[in-house]
Backbone as ProteinMPNN parsed JSONL, in Angstrom:
{"seq_chain_A": "MLCAVYKSIRKSQTYLFIAKRDDFSPVPDALLTQFGPPQLVSLLNIKEETKLALADPKKVLSSITDEGYYLQLPPPPVDYLKEHKKWQQRQKGNSYEID", "coords_chain_A": {"N_chain_A": [[-16.256, 1.658, 4.712], [-17.844, 3.051, 7.17], [-16.454, 4.238, 9.921], [-15.517, 5.213, 13.451], [-13.532, 7.816, 15.108], [-11.605, 7.526, 17.357], [-9.384, 10.063, 19.187], [-6.807, 9.849, 21.99], [-6.627, 11.07, 24.914], [-4.487, 10.889, 26.683], [-2.354, 9.489, 26.108], [-0.25, 10.584, 23.063], [-0.628, 11.068, 20.021], [-2.257, 8.881, 19.437], [-4.876, 6.659, 17.941], [-8.02, 5.482, 17.747], [-10.119, 3.233, 16.088], [-13.579, 2.414, 15.522], [-16.304, 0.673, 14.489], [-18.89, 1.637, 15.047], [-20.345, 4.872, 16.155], [-19.349, 5.846, 19.491], [-19.701, 2.467, 20.53], [-17.632, 0.955, 22.425], [-17.655, -1.584, 23.1], [-16.598, -3.881, 21.491], [-13.79, -3.191, 22.456], [-10.905, -4.257, 24.806], [-10.83, -3.61, 28.126], [-8.722, -3.107, 29.022], [-7.601, -1.828, 27.595], [-9.001, 0.362, 26.825], [-8.858, 1.46, 29.575], [-6.229, 2.379, 29.798], [-5.899, 3.796, 27.675], [-7.536, 6.411, 28.113], [-10.407, 8.486, 28.8], [-12.224, 8.368, 26.055], [-11.724, 10.926, 22.62], [-13.917, 12.009, 19.994], [-12.886, 12.557, 16.89], [-13.155, 12.208, 14.295], [-15.666, 11.09, 11.779], [-14.71, 8.502, 9.292], [-15.349, 7.074, 6.369], [-13.857, 4.507, 5.329], [-12.073, 3.411, 2.616], [-10.502, 0.407, 0.85], [-8.826, 1.957, -0.813], [-8.318, 4.3, 0.339], [-6.254, 7.174, 1.459], [-4.554, 7.221, 4.229], [-2.914, 8.781, 7.006], [-1.137, 7.28, 8.549], [-1.787, 5.037, 8.618], [-2.298, 1.364, 7.337], [-5.147, 1.597, 4.736], [-6.109, -1.361, 4.805], [-5.405, -3.024, 6.634], [-6.407, -1.084, 8.49], [-9.729, -1.753, 7.902], [-9.784, -4.133, 8.149], [-8.636, -4.996, 10.552], [-10.895, -3.839, 12.024], [-13.135, -5.483, 11.333], [-12.216, -8.229, 12.056], [-11.541, -7.86, 14.972], [-13.033, -5.868, 15.82], [-12.349, -3.648, 16.138], [-9.896, -0.772, 16.015], [-6.22, 0.239, 16.366], [-4.318, 2.379, 16.447], [-1.186, 3.58, 16.965], [1.547, 5.9, 17.861], [4.26, 6.86, 15.392], [7.648, 5.63, 15.838], [9.843, 6.958, 17.218], [12.927, 9.031, 16.362], [16.094, 7.868, 16.004], [17.872, 10.396, 16.362], [21.044, 10.491, 17.077], [21.575, 7.879, 15.95], [21.42, 8.7, 13.09], [22.848, 10.38, 12.513], [25.312, 9.384, 12.918], [25.393, 7.706, 10.833], [24.819, 9.315, 8.798], [27.785, 10.965, 9.234], [28.909, 8.654, 8.146], [28.317, 8.627, 5.824], [29.643, 11.209, 4.839], [32.325, 10.288, 5.25], [32.721, 8.7, 3.34], [32.73, 9.83, 0.717], [34.608, 11.449, 0.809], [36.578, 14.085, -0.519], [39.534, 14.764, -1.956], [41.404, 18.277, -1.934], [43.024, 19.754, -3.577]], "CA_chain_A": [[-16.784, 1.142, 5.704], [-17.783, 4.172, 8.428], [-15.977, 4.573, 11.461], [-15.662, 6.453, 13.889], [-11.778, 7.552, 15.04], [-11.515, 8.729, 18.302], [-8.273, 10.177, 19.83], [-6.316, 9.394, 23.001], [-5.779, 12.455, 25.863], [-3.582, 10.433, 27.082], [-1.327, 9.369, 25.074], [-0.209, 11.593, 22.066], [-1.031, 9.878, 18.53], [-2.886, 7.451, 19.988], [-6.185, 6.71, 17.276], [-8.57, 4.344, 18.476], [-10.842, 3.537, 14.94], [-14.208, 1.237, 15.658], [-17.161, 0.526, 13.069], [-20.217, 2.551, 15.359], [-19.715, 5.601, 17.365], [-19.689, 5.843, 20.72], [-19.701, 1.682, 20.884], [-16.821, 0.509, 22.39], [-17.883, -3.077, 23.558], [-15.721, -4.775, 21.385], [-12.482, -2.859, 23.152], [-10.622, -4.819, 25.897], [-11.598, -3.012, 29.421], [-7.532, -2.48, 30.005], [-7.169, -1.04, 26.596], [-9.998, 1.452, 27.862], [-8.146, 2.309, 30.56], [-4.704, 3.052, 28.963], [-6.409, 5.715, 26.21], [-8.193, 7.271, 28.52], [-11.417, 9.134, 27.822], [-12.007, 8.734, 24.265], [-12.506, 12.262, 22.327], [-14.357, 11.791, 19.009], [-11.694, 12.949, 16.35], [-13.542, 12.27, 13.026], [-16.054, 10.548, 11.915], [-13.909, 8.781, 8.239], [-15.648, 6.674, 5.476], [-12.692, 4.605, 4.212], [-12.094, 1.938, 1.754], [-9.301, 0.214, 0.507], [-8.033, 2.75, -1.896], [-8.516, 5.56, 1.015], [-5.32, 7.439, 1.884], [-4.469, 7.252, 4.992], [-1.478, 9.022, 7.477], [0.133, 6.386, 9.513], [-1.919, 3.257, 8.868], [-2.645, 0.855, 5.404], [-6.585, 1.21, 4.694], [-6.895, -2.217, 4.481], [-4.868, -3.096, 8.047], [-7.495, -0.896, 9.485], [-10.717, -2.333, 7.436], [-9.231, -6.084, 8.224], [-8.939, -5.126, 12.069], [-12.149, -3.9, 12.322], [-14.429, -6.532, 10.921], [-12.375, -9.341, 13.094], [-11.868, -7.606, 15.792], [-14.264, -4.096, 16.43], [-11.695, -2.127, 16.583], [-7.892, -0.607, 15.024], [-5.319, 1.252, 17.477], [-2.87, 3.122, 15.737], [-0.015, 3.854, 17.968], [2.37, 6.907, 17.105], [5.719, 6.089, 14.978], [8.418, 5.587, 16.547], [10.963, 8.256, 17.953], [13.767, 8.964, 15.571], [17.172, 8.538, 16.417], [18.924, 11.048, 16.006], [22.821, 9.835, 17.6], [22.074, 7.019, 14.959], [21.246, 8.999, 11.664], [23.782, 11.523, 12.186], [26.379, 8.813, 12.43], [24.898, 6.98, 9.208], [25.982, 10.626, 7.692], [29.045, 11.324, 9.03], [30.037, 7.622, 7.904], [28.307, 8.63, 4.762], [30.659, 11.708, 4.424], [34.254, 9.717, 5.014], [32.658, 7.604, 1.792], [32.717, 10.542, -0.463], [35.163, 12.628, 0.639], [37.362, 14.445, -1.783], [41.293, 15.693, -2.043], [41.248, 19.177, -2.035], [44.404, 20.381, -3.723]], "C_chain_A": [[-17.168, 2.674, 6.349], [-17.483, 3.972, 9.492], [-15.751, 5.208, 12.126], [-13.666, 6.362, 14.417], [-12.089, 8.428, 15.946], [-9.647, 9.328, 18.678], [-8.108, 9.794, 21.44], [-5.97, 10.985, 24.075], [-4.655, 12.083, 27.046], [-2.02, 10.458, 26.476], [-1.125, 9.884, 23.763], [-0.271, 10.669, 21.529], [-1.255, 9.339, 18.661], [-4.461, 7.739, 19.56], [-6.706, 5.324, 17.841], [-9.917, 4.687, 16.712], [-11.772, 2.13, 15.594], [-15.558, 1.473, 14.438], [-18.457, 1.323, 13.832], [-19.515, 3.519, 16.204], [-20.092, 5.532, 18.169], [-20.432, 4.218, 21.2], [-18.206, 1.148, 21.082], [-16.627, -0.521, 23.598], [-16.649, -4.069, 22.946], [-13.868, -4.315, 22.336], [-12.438, -3.652, 24.3], [-10.721, -3.877, 26.822], [-10.139, -2.378, 29.348], [-7.015, -2.185, 29.159], [-7.653, 0.181, 26.654], [-9.497, 2.062, 28.785], [-7.037, 2.7, 30.6], [-4.962, 3.853, 28.486], [-6.741, 6.205, 26.881], [-9.7, 7.553, 27.95], [-11.999, 9.205, 26.329], [-12.338, 10.328, 23.52], [-12.991, 11.938, 21.142], [-13.59, 12.616, 17.974], [-12.761, 13.464, 14.631], [-14.906, 11.246, 12.649], [-15.831, 9.609, 9.823], [-15.015, 7.211, 7.211], [-14.377, 5.771, 4.499], [-12.945, 3.078, 3.555], [-10.566, 1.303, 1.104], [-8.52, 1.166, -0.233], [-8.205, 4.316, -0.863], [-7.222, 5.483, 1.625], [-5.446, 7.871, 3.522], [-3.195, 7.684, 5.756], [-0.521, 8.522, 7.48], [-0.604, 5.261, 9.673], [-2.44, 3.2, 7.438], [-4.469, 0.69, 6.073], [-6.907, -0.005, 5.365], [-6.22, -2.898, 5.851], [-6.237, -2.649, 8.389], [-9.05, -1.807, 9.643], [-10.715, -3.862, 8.498], [-9.656, -6.028, 9.902], [-10.271, -5.138, 12.513], [-13.134, -4.769, 12.277], [-13.76, -7.772, 11.708], [-11.999, -8.794, 14.082], [-12.346, -6.752, 16.71], [-13.446, -3.165, 16.007], [-10.105, -1.7, 15.965], [-7.498, -0.003, 16.039], [-4.451, 1.44, 16.425], [-1.929, 3.977, 16.703], [0.929, 4.501, 17.178], [3.577, 6.034, 16.273], [6.559, 6.527, 15.771], [9.79, 6.958, 16.54], [12.089, 8.395, 16.975], [14.499, 9.316, 16.231], [18.254, 9.125, 15.921], [20.65, 11.365, 16.319], [22.9, 8.792, 16.423], [22.047, 7.484, 13.214], [22.06, 10.026, 11.492], [25.102, 10.743, 12.321], [26.318, 7.789, 10.905], [25.368, 8.374, 8.457], [26.928, 10.664, 7.589], [29.568, 9.464, 8.28], [29.548, 7.586, 5.774], [29.088, 9.856, 4.043], [31.826, 11.0, 4.034], [33.65, 9.165, 4.1], [32.761, 8.886, 0.876], [33.358, 11.87, -0.229], [36.291, 13.181, -0.193], [38.777, 15.091, -1.225], [40.878, 16.907, -2.041], [42.687, 19.658, -2.426], [44.644, 22.464, -3.318]], "O_chain_A": [[-16.549, 3.559, 5.76], [-18.324, 3.438, 10.216], [-15.65, 6.321, 11.611], [-12.845, 5.461, 14.247], [-12.578, 9.551, 15.823], [-8.767, 8.633, 18.171], [-9.094, 9.478, 22.105], [-5.083, 11.791, 23.795], [-4.172, 12.761, 27.952], [-1.033, 11.193, 26.464], [-2.096, 9.558, 23.081], [-0.099, 9.543, 21.997], [-0.635, 8.456, 18.068], [-5.225, 8.497, 20.157], [-6.047, 4.369, 18.253], [-10.38, 5.763, 16.332], [-11.232, 1.113, 16.029], [-15.598, 2.429, 13.664], [-19.22, 1.726, 12.954], [-18.475, 3.302, 16.826], [-21.267, 5.166, 18.205], [-21.405, 4.236, 21.955], [-17.543, 0.9, 20.075], [-15.898, -0.47, 24.588], [-15.935, -4.809, 23.624], [-13.035, -5.15, 22.688], [-13.476, -3.898, 24.915], [-10.702, -2.821, 26.191], [-10.107, -1.168, 29.572], [-5.8, -2.083, 29.332], [-6.882, 1.135, 26.552], [-9.665, 3.279, 28.873], [-6.734, 3.467, 31.514], [-4.354, 4.902, 28.7], [-6.255, 7.301, 26.601], [-10.15, 7.03, 26.931], [-12.114, 10.242, 25.677], [-13.325, 10.896, 23.988], [-12.174, 11.067, 20.845], [-13.703, 13.786, 18.339], [-12.958, 14.561, 14.108], [-15.098, 10.476, 13.59], [-16.668, 9.995, 9.006], [-15.234, 6.279, 7.985], [-13.999, 6.108, 3.377], [-13.637, 2.1, 3.838], [-9.606, 2.067, 0.999], [-7.306, 0.985, -0.142], [-8.201, 5.39, -1.464], [-6.795, 4.469, 2.177], [-6.266, 8.68, 3.958], [-2.196, 7.09, 5.349], [0.562, 8.752, 6.94], [-0.358, 4.471, 10.585], [-2.813, 4.073, 6.654], [-4.946, 0.146, 7.069], [-7.719, -0.028, 6.29], [-7.113, -3.688, 6.156], [-7.151, -3.453, 8.574], [-9.524, -2.324, 10.655], [-11.52, -4.342, 9.296], [-10.559, -6.66, 10.45], [-10.806, -6.033, 13.167], [-13.984, -4.816, 13.166], [-14.625, -8.536, 12.137], [-12.115, -9.807, 14.771], [-12.22, -6.75, 17.935], [-13.751, -2.053, 15.575], [-9.34, -2.551, 15.511], [-8.383, 0.399, 16.795], [-3.983, 0.593, 15.665], [-2.243, 5.116, 17.047], [1.265, 4.065, 16.077], [3.793, 4.834, 16.447], [6.443, 7.583, 16.394], [10.344, 7.581, 15.634], [12.211, 7.225, 16.614], [14.445, 10.313, 16.951], [19.226, 8.691, 15.303], [21.302, 12.297, 15.848], [23.98, 8.661, 15.849], [22.519, 6.805, 12.302], [22.075, 10.622, 10.415], [26.09, 11.328, 11.877], [27.234, 7.356, 10.207], [26.249, 8.373, 7.596], [27.495, 10.53, 6.504], [30.752, 9.321, 7.974], [30.063, 6.961, 4.847], [29.27, 9.756, 2.829], [32.314, 10.99, 2.905], [34.683, 8.831, 3.52], [33.019, 8.361, -0.208], [33.038, 12.968, -0.686], [37.035, 12.268, -0.551], [38.928, 15.78, -0.216], [39.653, 16.892, -2.169], [43.469, 19.938, -1.518], [45.751, 22.991, -3.429]]}, "name": "protein", "num_of_chains": 1, "seq": "MLCAVYKSIRKSQTYLFIAKRDDFSPVPDALLTQFGPPQLVSLLNIKEETKLALADPKKVLSSITDEGYYLQLPPPPVDYLKEHKKWQQRQKGNSYEID"}
């Protein structure tokens, strides 16, 4: 399926996939308002085998077919404190006594 990919200039790492270039009629007005003026990034021919960086191509195709669009949100931020605590726990479990 050939689709157009737009990025949001308001929301970092947020992308909107639609079936037809510049046809935002299936996208809810409230979403477009928050998304801001869409900026065309690419035209992609997406198939089930297509490798996408952050999205499952089957979900993208399904969403575009059923709803007319797919919204890709940025990944959740990394909780560095939580990661550090996990690392500390692993270090405690791997401690060796040195004579």
